[in-house]
C-alpha positions as CSV (number, residue, x, y, z in Angstrom):
1,M,-0.6,18.2,17.0
2,E,-2.4,20.7,14.8
3,V,-1.8,20.4,11.5
4,I,-3.7,23.9,9.8
5,I,-3.9,24.0,6.1
6,T,-2.1,27.5,4.7
7,S,-3.0,27.1,1.4
8,R,-4.6,25.1,-1.4
9,E,-4.8,25.4,-5.1
10,H,-4.6,22.8,-8.4
11,I,-1.3,21.6,-10.1
12,K,-1.9,22.2,-14.1
13,P,0.1,19.9,-16.3
14,S,3.1,22.0,-18.3
15,S,1.3,21.2,-21.2
16,P,-2.1,20.2,-22.3
17,T,-3.0,16.5,-23.1
18,P,-3.6,15.6,-26.9
19,P,-7.5,15.9,-27.8
20,H,-7.1,12.3,-28.6
21,L,-6.3,11.5,-25.4
22,R,-9.0,13.7,-23.4
23,T,-10.8,10.5,-22.4
24,Y,-9.0,7.7,-20.7
25,K,-10.8,4.4,-20.0
26,L,-10.2,2.2,-17.1
27,C,-8.8,-1.2,-17.5
28,L,-10.7,-4.3,-16.7
29,L,-8.7,-4.7,-13.8
30,D,-9.1,-1.3,-12.3
31,Q,-12.5,-2.6,-11.5
32,L,-11.0,-5.4,-9.1
33,I,-9.6,-2.8,-5.8
34,P,-12.6,-1.6,-4.1
35,S,-10.8,1.0,-1.9
36,P,-10.8,4.6,-3.4
37,Y,-7.1,5.6,-2.4
38,G,-3.8,4.0,-1.3
39,P,-2.4,6.7,1.0
40,V,1.3,6.9,1.2
41,I,3.4,9.1,3.4
42,L,7.0,10.3,3.0
43,F,9.1,11.9,5.4
44,F,12.0,14.2,4.9
45,S,15.1,15.3,7.0
46,P,15.3,18.9,7.4
47,D,19.0,20.1,6.2
48,A,21.2,20.1,9.7
49,R,22.9,23.7,8.4
50,L,19.6,25.6,6.1
51,G,16.8,24.4,8.6
52,R,13.8,26.1,7.5
53,S,15.6,28.8,5.2
54,D,15.4,26.3,2.4
55,V,11.7,25.4,2.7
56,P,10.1,28.2,0.0
57,A,12.6,26.5,-3.0
58,K,12.0,23.5,-1.6
59,L,8.1,23.5,-2.3
60,E,8.5,25.6,-6.0
61,L,10.5,22.7,-7.1
62,L,7.7,20.5,-5.9
63,K,5.3,22.2,-7.8
64,R,7.0,23.0,-10.8
65,S,8.2,19.2,-10.8
66,L,5.0,17.7,-10.1
67,S,3.6,19.8,-13.4
68,T,6.3,18.8,-15.2
69,T,5.2,14.9,-14.4
70,L,1.5,15.2,-14.6
71,A,2.0,16.1,-18.5
72,R,3.2,12.7,-18.9
73,F,1.2,10.9,-16.5
74,Y,-2.0,13.0,-18.2
75,P,-4.4,11.3,-16.3
76,L,-3.7,12.1,-12.8
77,A,-4.5,15.4,-13.6
78,G,-8.2,14.7,-14.3
79,N,-11.3,14.5,-12.2
80,L,-12.8,10.7,-12.6
81,K,-16.0,11.5,-15.2
82,D,-17.7,8.0,-14.0
83,E,-16.6,4.4,-12.8
84,L,-14.9,3.7,-16.5
85,T,-13.5,6.8,-17.4
86,I,-11.2,9.5,-16.8
87,D,-12.0,13.0,-18.0
88,C,-8.1,14.6,-18.6
89,D,-9.4,18.0,-18.4
90,D,-5.9,19.1,-17.5
91,E,-7.1,20.6,-14.4
92,G,-4.6,19.1,-12.0
93,A,-4.0,17.9,-8.9
94,Y,-5.0,19.2,-6.2
95,Y,-2.2,20.8,-4.1
96,A,-2.5,21.8,-0.1
97,E,0.1,22.8,1.7
98,A,0.1,22.9,5.6
99,R,2.0,23.9,9.4
100,V,2.6,21.5,12.0
101,D,3.1,23.0,15.1
102,C,5.9,20.7,16.1
103,S,9.3,19.2,14.9
104,L,9.9,16.2,13.1
105,S,11.9,14.4,15.5
106,E,9.0,15.0,18.1
107,F,6.4,13.8,16.1
108,L,8.6,10.7,14.7
109,A,9.9,9.7,18.6
110,H,6.7,7.8,18.9
111,P,3.9,8.6,16.2
112,D,0.3,8.3,17.0
113,L,-0.7,6.4,14.2
114,L,-4.2,8.0,14.5
115,L,-2.6,11.4,13.8
116,L,-1.0,10.2,10.3
117,C,-4.1,11.2,8.5
118,K,-3.8,14.7,9.3
119,F,-1.3,14.8,6.7
120,L,-3.4,13.4,4.3
121,P,-5.4,15.6,1.6
122,I,-8.0,13.5,1.6
123,D,-10.3,12.2,4.2
124,L,-10.4,8.9,4.2
125,V,-14.0,7.8,6.0
126,Q,-15.7,9.6,3.5
127,K,-17.0,7.8,0.7
128,E,-15.3,8.3,-2.8
129,T,-17.8,10.4,-5.4
130,Y,-17.3,10.3,-9.4
131,S,-18.3,13.7,-10.7
132,G,-15.5,15.8,-10.1
133,T,-13.4,13.9,-8.0
134,R,-9.5,14.7,-8.9
135,A,-7.7,11.5,-9.2
136,A,-4.1,12.7,-7.7
137,N,-4.1,14.8,-4.0
138,I,-1.5,15.9,-2.8
139,Q,-0.7,17.7,1.0
140,V,2.9,18.9,1.7
141,N,3.3,19.6,5.4
142,I,6.2,21.6,6.8
143,F,7.4,21.3,10.5
144,E,8.5,23.8,12.8
145,C,12.1,22.6,11.8
146,G,11.8,22.4,8.0
147,G,11.3,19.1,7.5
148,I,8.3,17.7,5.3
149,A,6.1,15.4,5.3
150,I,4.8,14.5,1.8
151,G,1.0,12.6,1.9
152,I,0.0,11.2,-1.1
153,C,-3.8,9.9,-2.3
154,I,-4.1,8.7,-5.6
155,T,-7.1,6.9,-7.0
156,H,-6.2,3.2,-6.5
157,K,-8.6,3.1,-10.0
158,I,-5.4,4.0,-12.0
159,L,-2.6,2.9,-9.9
160,D,-1.4,-0.1,-8.0
161,G,1.1,0.1,-5.8
162,A,3.9,-0.3,-8.5
163,A,2.7,2.2,-10.8
164,F,1.9,4.8,-7.5
165,G,6.3,3.7,-7.2
166,T,6.5,4.7,-11.1
167,F,5.1,7.7,-10.4
168,L,7.2,8.3,-7.5
169,K,10.3,7.9,-9.6
170,G,8.7,10.4,-12.7
171,W,8.2,13.0,-10.2
172,S,11.1,12.8,-8.5
173,A,13.2,12.6,-11.1
174,A,11.8,15.2,-12.7
175,S,12.4,17.3,-9.7
176,R,16.4,16.2,-9.7
177,G,16.4,16.7,-13.4
178,D,17.3,13.8,-14.1
179,E,16.4,11.6,-17.7
180,A,12.4,11.3,-17.5
181,V,10.1,8.7,-16.7
182,I,7.7,8.0,-19.5
183,P,4.7,5.7,-18.2
184,D,3.2,3.1,-20.4
185,F,-0.7,3.2,-21.3
186,S,-1.3,-0.3,-22.6
187,A,-3.2,-1.9,-20.1
188,A,-6.2,-0.3,-21.0
189,S,-5.9,-2.4,-24.0
190,L,-4.8,-5.7,-22.6
191,F,-7.8,-5.6,-20.3
192,P,-10.8,-3.6,-22.1
193,T,-13.9,-3.0,-20.2
194,E,-17.1,-1.8,-21.7
195,D,-19.2,-2.5,-18.1
196,L,-19.1,-2.9,-14.2
197,W,-19.7,-6.5,-13.7
198,L,-16.1,-7.1,-12.3
199,R,-16.5,-4.1,-10.2
200,E,-19.7,-5.4,-8.8
201,T,-18.7,-9.2,-8.3
202,S,-15.4,-7.9,-6.4
203,A,-17.3,-6.1,-4.4
204,V,-19.4,-8.7,-3.6
205,A,-16.0,-11.0,-2.8
206,W,-14.2,-8.0,-1.1
207,G,-17.5,-7.2,1.3
208,S,-17.5,-10.9,2.8
209,S,-14.2,-10.2,4.3
210,L,-15.5,-6.9,5.5
211,K,-15.7,-6.6,10.1
212,K,-17.3,-4.3,12.3
213,G,-15.5,-3.5,15.6
214,K,-13.2,-1.1,17.1
215,P,-9.9,-1.9,14.6
216,I,-6.4,-1.3,15.6
217,T,-2.8,-0.6,13.6
218,R,-0.1,-2.0,14.9
219,R,3.9,-1.8,13.5
220,F,5.9,-4.5,14.0
221,L,9.8,-4.5,12.5
222,F,11.6,-7.6,11.9
223,D,15.1,-6.7,11.3
224,A,18.0,-8.5,8.7
225,S,18.4,-11.3,11.6
226,A,14.9,-11.9,12.6
227,I,13.7,-12.2,8.8
228,A,16.5,-14.8,8.4
229,T,15.1,-16.8,11.7
230,L,11.9,-17.3,10.0
231,K,13.5,-18.4,6.5
232,A,15.5,-21.3,7.8
233,K,12.3,-22.1,10.4
234,A,10.3,-22.0,6.5
235,K,12.7,-23.9,4.8
236,G,12.8,-27.5,3.5
237,S,15.6,-29.9,3.6
238,D,15.0,-30.0,0.0
239,S,13.1,-26.4,-1.3
240,K,14.0,-23.1,-2.3
241,C,14.6,-20.5,0.5
242,P,11.7,-18.6,0.8
243,T,11.6,-14.5,0.3
244,S,11.8,-12.2,2.9
245,V,8.0,-11.2,2.1
246,E,6.9,-14.8,1.6
247,S,8.4,-15.2,5.2
248,V,7.5,-12.8,7.3
249,S,3.4,-12.8,5.9
250,A,3.2,-16.6,6.5
251,F,4.8,-15.7,9.7
252,I,2.0,-13.4,10.6
253,W,-0.6,-15.3,9.2
254,Q,0.5,-17.9,11.7
255,R,0.6,-15.7,15.0
256,C,-3.1,-13.8,13.8
257,M,-4.7,-17.4,13.3
258,A,-3.5,-18.0,16.8
259,A,-4.8,-14.8,17.9
260,A,-8.3,-15.4,16.8
261,T,-8.0,-19.3,18.2
262,E,-7.2,-18.0,21.6
263,R,-9.9,-15.2,21.3
264,R,-12.3,-17.7,20.4
265,N,-11.4,-20.2,23.8
266,G,-9.1,-22.7,21.9
267,I,-11.5,-23.0,18.7
268,Q,-9.5,-23.1,15.5
269,R,-11.5,-21.8,12.3
270,P,-10.6,-21.9,9.0
271,S,-8.1,-18.7,7.4
272,I,-7.5,-17.4,4.2
273,L,-4.9,-15.0,3.4
274,T,-5.1,-12.9,0.5
275,N,-2.5,-11.3,-1.6
276,L,-2.8,-9.1,-4.5
277,V,0.0,-10.5,-7.3
278,N,1.7,-8.2,-10.2
279,L,0.6,-9.1,-13.4
280,R,3.5,-7.5,-14.9
281,K,6.4,-9.8,-15.0
282,R,3.5,-12.8,-15.6
283,I,2.4,-11.8,-18.8
284,E,3.3,-12.8,-22.3
285,P,5.5,-10.9,-23.5
286,P,6.4,-8.9,-20.0
287,L,4.7,-5.9,-19.6
288,S,6.9,-2.7,-19.1
289,D,7.7,-1.2,-15.0
290,C,6.1,1.4,-16.1
291,S,3.1,0.2,-17.0
292,L,0.3,2.3,-15.3
293,G,-3.0,0.8,-14.1
294,N,-4.3,-1.7,-11.4
295,I,-2.2,-4.8,-13.2
296,L,-2.6,-7.4,-10.2
297,W,-5.1,-10.3,-9.3
298,I,-5.8,-11.7,-5.9
299,S,-4.2,-14.6,-4.4
300,S,-6.0,-16.8,-1.8
301,A,-3.7,-19.1,0.4
302,K,-5.8,-21.3,3.0
303,S,-5.3,-23.2,5.9
304,A,-8.4,-25.7,6.8
305,S,-9.5,-25.4,10.4
306,N,-7.5,-29.2,10.3
307,M,-4.3,-28.0,8.7
308,D,-0.8,-28.1,9.2
309,R,0.1,-24.8,10.6
310,S,3.9,-24.8,11.1
311,L,5.7,-21.9,8.9
312,R,6.9,-24.1,6.6
313,A,3.4,-25.7,6.0
314,L,2.0,-22.1,5.6
315,V,4.6,-20.5,3.4
316,N,4.3,-23.3,1.0
317,E,0.9,-22.7,0.6
318,V,1.4,-19.1,0.4
319,K,4.2,-20.1,-2.4
320,R,0.7,-22.3,-4.1
321,S,-1.4,-19.9,-4.6
322,I,1.1,-17.2,-5.8
323,S,2.3,-19.5,-7.9
324,R,-1.1,-20.3,-9.4
325,I,-1.2,-17.2,-10.8
326,D,0.8,-17.5,-13.9
327,S,1.2,-16.5,-17.7
328,H,-1.3,-19.3,-18.3
329,F,-4.2,-18.0,-15.5
330,V,-3.4,-14.2,-17.2
331,E,-4.3,-16.0,-20.7
332,Q,-7.4,-17.4,-19.6
333,L,-8.5,-13.4,-17.6
334,R,-7.9,-12.0,-21.5
335,G,-9.5,-14.9,-22.8
336,A,-12.9,-15.6,-24.6
337,N,-14.1,-17.5,-21.4
338,R,-12.3,-15.0,-18.9
339,S,-15.8,-13.9,-17.3
340,S,-15.8,-17.8,-16.1
341,R,-12.3,-17.9,-14.9
342,I,-13.0,-14.4,-13.2
343,M,-15.8,-15.9,-11.0
344,E,-13.9,-18.8,-10.4
345,S,-11.5,-17.0,-8.7
346,L,-13.5,-14.7,-6.9
347,K,-15.7,-17.0,-5.2
348,E,-12.3,-18.7,-3.8
349,M,-12.2,-15.6,-1.9
350,S,-15.9,-14.7,-0.8
351,S,-16.0,-17.8,1.4
352,A,-13.9,-15.3,4.3
353,G,-16.4,-14.4,6.7
354,A,-19.5,-15.2,4.3
355,S,-21.1,-16.8,7.6
356,E,-20.4,-17.2,11.2
357,D,-18.5,-20.3,10.8
358,G,-17.0,-18.9,7.7
359,A,-12.9,-18.5,7.2
360,D,-11.2,-15.6,9.0
361,H,-9.2,-13.4,6.5
362,L,-6.0,-11.5,6.6
363,G,-5.5,-9.3,3.2
364,I,-1.8,-8.3,2.5
365,S,-0.5,-5.7,0.5
366,S,3.4,-5.2,-0.3
367,W,4.9,-2.1,-0.7
368,C,8.7,-3.8,-0.5
369,K,10.4,-3.7,-3.4
370,L,8.2,-0.6,-5.3
371,G,11.1,2.3,-4.4
372,F,9.4,4.2,-1.9
373,N,12.4,4.2,0.0
374,E,13.9,5.6,-3.0
375,V,12.2,8.7,-3.5
376,D,14.6,11.9,-4.4
377,F,13.5,15.2,-4.9
378,G,16.9,16.3,-4.2
379,W,17.1,16.6,-0.9
380,G,17.3,13.1,0.2
381,K,15.7,10.4,0.1
382,P,12.8,9.9,3.5
383,V,13.7,9.0,6.7
384,W,10.2,7.3,7.2
385,V,7.6,5.9,4.2
386,S,4.1,5.1,6.2
387,S,0.5,4.6,5.8
388,Y,-1.9,5.4,8.5
389,G,-3.6,3.8,11.7
390,V,-7.5,2.4,10.6
391,S,-10.6,4.0,12.5
392,G,-14.1,3.8,12.0
393,P,-16.4,1.1,12.8
394,V,-16.2,-1.5,9.5
395,F,-12.8,-2.3,8.8
396,V,-10.9,-5.7,7.3
397,N,-8.3,-7.2,8.7
398,L,-4.4,-6.2,7.0
399,M,-1.5,-6.3,6.7
400,I,0.9,-3.7,5.2
401,L,4.9,-4.5,3.8
402,A,7.3,-2.4,4.3
403,N,11.4,-2.2,3.4
404,T,12.6,-0.7,6.3
405,R,15.1,2.4,4.9
406,D,18.3,-0.1,5.4
407,G,16.7,-2.4,2.6
408,D,17.3,-5.3,5.5
409,G,14.1,-5.1,7.1
410,I,10.3,-5.3,6.9
411,E,8.2,-3.1,9.1
412,A,4.3,-4.4,8.7
413,W,1.5,-2.4,9.3
414,V,-1.5,-4.7,10.7
415,T,-4.9,-3.9,11.5
416,L,-6.7,-6.2,13.4
417,D,-9.9,-5.8,16.1
418,E,-9.2,-4.6,19.0
419,A,-9.5,-7.4,21.0
420,E,-7.7,-9.6,18.8
421,M,-4.6,-7.1,18.5
422,A,-4.4,-7.2,22.4
423,V,-3.8,-11.2,22.0
424,L,-1.3,-10.7,19.5
425,E,0.8,-8.2,21.1
426,G,1.4,-10.7,23.6
427,D,2.1,-13.5,21.3
428,G,5.7,-14.6,22.6
429,E,7.0,-15.9,19.4
430,L,6.0,-12.6,18.2
431,R,7.7,-10.4,20.4
432,T,10.9,-12.4,20.7
433,L,11.2,-11.6,16.8
434,A,10.2,-8.5,16.0
435,S,9.7,-5.4,17.5
436,M,6.8,-2.8,18.4
437,D,5.8,0.4,17.1
438,P,9.3,1.4,17.2
439,S,10.4,4.8,16.5
440,P,11.4,6.1,12.9
441,L,14.5,7.8,14.4
442,T,15.8,5.1,15.6
443,L,15.7,3.1,12.7
444,A,17.2,5.5,10.4
445,N,19.9,5.3,13.2
446,G,19.9,1.4,12.7
447,Y,18.6,1.0,16.1
448,V,15.9,-1.6,16.5
449,A,14.9,-2.4,20.3
450,K,13.0,-5.2,20.9
451,S,10.6,-4.3,23.4
452,P,8.4,-0.7,23.5
453,Q,11.1,1.1,25.7
454,Y,13.9,3.3,23.3
455,P,17.0,5.1,24.5
456,P,17.1,9.1,24.6
457,L,17.1,10.8,21.6
């Protein structure tokens, strides 16, 4: 598959940013996530009646509505001045258009996850530079049939997943001519910072989770029936029914631990599951859903080598780790002794992989209920929302959870070392409940196969 760039430009905001907003200060929590970008790709089917004939109008609408949206989300039209500030220079978002030499259905029939990076505007292998790096980068890919894939890379220094969903909601609303989405920029004042101490500390914590090897990414699809089965297994006689995300994440954690143990010839090591927790509703008073920034913290669930690793026990541990991040904890993040409280919290995570005998680590990023599947620029919702296949010699064990198009299932993007993934792929319990790498086309049509084989499309 060839993806050929046909044009490049910068989309500027429809109105200038006021002088007093020219410098946007990042908040303390924006230093927590070391990853430069959190790429997302939205795939849209063509209009069966019009094919490619309406593509020029769609492209023009995307650019015009993006310009309008950037005027409201003004830091996204700027560049990273340094690690603490964004220069809101109104130079705009980087925007590219590309031609794909196949149809959308051909690609989605059996998508190669490593090829997904071709739909993105940023080389994810490159390290982020600060002077002049654009905050928002977008690539619109047009398939031969008229289908469209929109690859979006916005710096993680400004937006977490919830804020990214707010941006997509605002952009698509502007495209449809609906009521404007107005972002809330209060996070910087709630969590102010003047230095980089958290970035340096969190980099050490995350660095302990880095692995060297050959990573491979696989997609595991849990339909509504499988999720109901997991919830039933995880629920105690006197406990509240776990959520879908809690059940699926704990189950995958369990199977990843089993795969790692098998790879070590039965030697069981402790394991840590880290999760990014949205703080917006854990702050008193709660923040708006439209609050921008990385308003999150990291929970750490632990399973010692001699602990009960039943699904019920792991779900309870996941719940416990998240419940600790409450309004009192958030107040500590903002209080006079925040440095010591933050250091204590990050120390829990940094033990993962800190030595050869340290804990295994698996990180979670949940896209569930962030609205990615609801994005509609005026020609329908996406048939698939994707991440990408991880490559490179250095990586972290990672699980991205996303709702399926119908909202009832969960698609888990799991990245592990190739050898551990080979064991996971053969895991009997996992194969019973999840389909591996199903075609997004079969998902869109409501069919999920519990094997790698699919019916004719």
